[in-house]
LUMROZA-364837 format. One line per 8 residues: number of its first residue (from 1); for each residue x, y, z of C-alpha. Coordinates in steps of 0.5 Angstrom, whole numbers, plus 500, padded with zeros to 3 digits. Last residue first. Example, Ala and Ser with C-alpha at 12.3 -4.5 7.8 and 13.67 -1.06 7.14 Angstrom:
BEGIN
2) 527,498,514 | 525,491,516
This chain:
BEGIN
304) 436,401,533 | 443,401,531 | 442,395,527 | 436,397,523 | 439,403,521 | 446,398,519 | 442,394,516 | 437,399,512
296) 443,403,509 | 447,396,507 | 440,394,503 | 442,401,499 | 435,407,500 | 440,412,504 | 445,411,501 | 452,412,506
288) 452,406,508 | 453,403,500 | 459,409,500 | 463,406,506 | 464,400,503 | 470,404,500 | 474,403,507 | 475,395,504
280) 471,390,507 | 473,386,514 | 468,390,518 | 462,391,511 | 457,387,515 | 452,391,515 | 454,393,523 | 461,395,521
272) 458,399,516 | 454,402,521 | 460,403,526 | 464,406,521 | 458,411,519 | 459,413,527 | 466,414,527 | 466,419,522
264) 460,423,525 | 463,422,531 | 469,425,528 | 468,433,529 | 467,431,537 | 475,432,537 | 475,439,540 | 482,439,543
256) 486,439,549 | 492,435,546 | 493,430,550 | 485,428,551 | 485,430,544 | 490,425,542 | 487,420,546 | 481,421,543
248) 483,421,535 | 487,414,538 | 481,410,539 | 477,412,533 | 483,408,530 | 480,402,531 | 475,404,526 | 479,405,521
240) 482,398,521 | 475,395,521 | 473,398,515 | 478,395,512 | 484,398,507 | 488,395,502 | 481,390,501 | 479,385,497
232) 472,384,498 | 469,391,497 | 466,388,491 | 460,394,488 | 463,394,481 | 464,402,481 | 464,402,489 | 472,398,487
224) 473,401,481 | 472,407,484 | 476,407,490 | 482,403,486 | 482,410,483 | 483,414,489 | 488,409,491 | 494,414,488
216) 491,421,490 | 491,419,498 | 498,417,497 | 499,424,494 | 495,427,500 | 500,424,505 | 506,428,502 | 502,433,502
208) 502,432,510 | 509,431,510 | 510,437,506 | 506,442,511 | 508,439,518 | 513,443,520 | 509,450,517 | 504,448,523
200) 509,450,528 | 511,446,534 | 510,447,541 | 507,441,544 | 499,443,543 | 502,448,537 | 503,441,534 | 496,438,536
192) 493,444,533 | 497,443,526 | 494,436,526 | 487,439,527 | 487,445,522 | 489,438,517 | 483,435,519 | 479,440,519
184) 482,441,511 | 481,434,509 | 474,434,512 | 472,442,508 | 475,440,501 | 472,432,500 | 466,434,498 | 467,439,494
176) 468,434,488 | 462,431,489 | 459,438,490 | 462,441,483 | 461,434,479 | 453,436,480 | 454,443,480 | 458,441,473
168) 453,436,471 | 446,441,472 | 445,443,465 | 445,437,463 | 448,436,455 | 454,433,458 | 461,434,461 | 464,438,456
160) 472,439,459 | 477,445,460 | 483,443,462 | 487,450,459 | 484,455,463 | 480,462,463 | 482,463,456 | 479,456,454
152) 473,458,454 | 474,462,449 | 477,457,444 | 471,453,446 | 466,459,444 | 462,455,438 | 463,448,441 | 460,449,448
144) 455,454,446 | 452,449,441 | 453,444,448 | 447,447,451 | 449,445,458 | 454,442,462 | 461,445,464 | 469,443,466
136) 473,448,468 | 480,446,471 | 487,449,471 | 492,446,467 | 494,451,463 | 494,457,467 | 489,461,465 | 486,462,472
128) 491,460,478 | 490,467,482 | 483,467,482 | 483,459,486 | 482,452,483 | 477,448,480 | 473,452,476 | 465,450,475
120) 461,450,468 | 454,453,467 | 452,454,459 | 445,457,457 | 443,459,450 | 439,464,453 | 432,468,450 | 429,469,456
112) 425,463,458 | 432,459,456 | 435,463,461 | 432,462,467 | 430,454,465 | 438,454,466 | 438,457,472 | 433,452,476
104) 436,447,473 | 443,450,475 | 440,450,482 | 438,444,483 | 444,440,482 | 446,445,488 | 450,451,488 | 456,456,487
96) 458,460,481 | 460,461,474 | 454,461,469 | 455,462,462 | 450,466,458 | 450,465,450 | 447,471,448 | 440,469,444
88) 436,474,448 | 440,477,454 | 438,483,453 | 430,482,455 | 434,480,463 | 436,487,464 | 433,487,470 | 434,480,472
80) 441,479,472 | 442,480,479 | 437,477,482 | 438,471,477 | 446,470,479 | 444,472,486 | 440,465,486 | 445,461,482
72) 450,462,487 | 457,468,489 | 457,471,483 | 461,470,476 | 456,471,470 | 460,470,464 | 457,473,457 | 458,472,450
64) 455,475,444 | 458,481,447 | 456,488,447 | 449,488,449 | 450,485,455 | 454,491,458 | 449,496,456 | 443,492,460
56) 447,492,465 | 448,500,465 | 453,504,466 | 458,501,461 | 464,498,463 | 470,497,458 | 476,493,460 | 483,495,457
48) 488,496,463 | 486,501,466 | 478,499,465 | 480,492,468 | 483,497,476 | 476,500,475 | 472,495,475 | 470,494,482
40) 468,502,483 | 462,500,479 | 459,496,485 | 453,492,482 | 459,491,478 | 460,490,470 | 466,489,465 | 466,488,457
32) 472,485,454 | 475,486,447 | 479,480,448 | 486,481,447 | 489,474,451 | 490,478,457 | 483,482,456 | 480,475,457
24) 485,474,463 | 483,480,466 | 477,478,466 | 477,471,469 | 481,474,476 | 476,480,476 | 471,475,476 | 475,471,482
16) 476,476,487 | 470,479,486 | 468,482,479 | 461,480,477 | 459,481,470 | 464,479,465 | 462,482,457 | 466,477,452
8) 468,480,445 | 471,474,441 | 478,474,439 | 477,469,433 | 479,475,428 | 485,477,431 | 488,470,431 | 488,466,436
């Protein structure tokens, strides 16, 4: 990247992720302006070369590219509203949590104030910002992505443009993120079960990693089954997963664990069986999750 290519960037929101983003831009040689409601959060970045104006409108005016990294779309609008006039003609990239509906509202707000809007999601932790394999994906104004792509890649080398719909990043974020909490709770349950036997949670990490690698290997197979709508050649059937429900209950009794969180999953498996998917691939649960699908209707009717 040449001196000419080092586009000025403003980062609004200096939590752990926002601070990591700003630090990456500073490290890459971009003139970096920062702003946070609590100015003291910007002090370490100023010490590294960032500029921190006292007023938000001045911070926005300092750069053609504004990165807003706050908690939600609502908090982003609330923070930017007092300086909304300064956004006109600038590229606004939002990196926060929220629903697709929230992303659409964010885009409409930005456009109403004359900003060119691109919404994104960071699929990693703050310490991974700037790494070649750190994934960020974006939806919205393709012109913004094309113009600032080299600058956006400072935040992560695996940078993807999903398309012009402003809610695509939020949609993928929620679609992908749905696996996180169940997977973590499963790990926490395993840790509790081991501790009940006087063993450490650390002793299972290597085995859990292998298990996640196995899951990773079968995701393309499941995705193909779902996209074809053909679940008739299972590697693992719904019935096989349902048979394991009794084992979950046994483990709970033996290790004195609260297993209530399993019940919705077991109920989903039973509904899939009622819909005729017992001997089909477990990926057929996708059809039961669709409220208006024939399979979901059959399973609900069977429960009634």
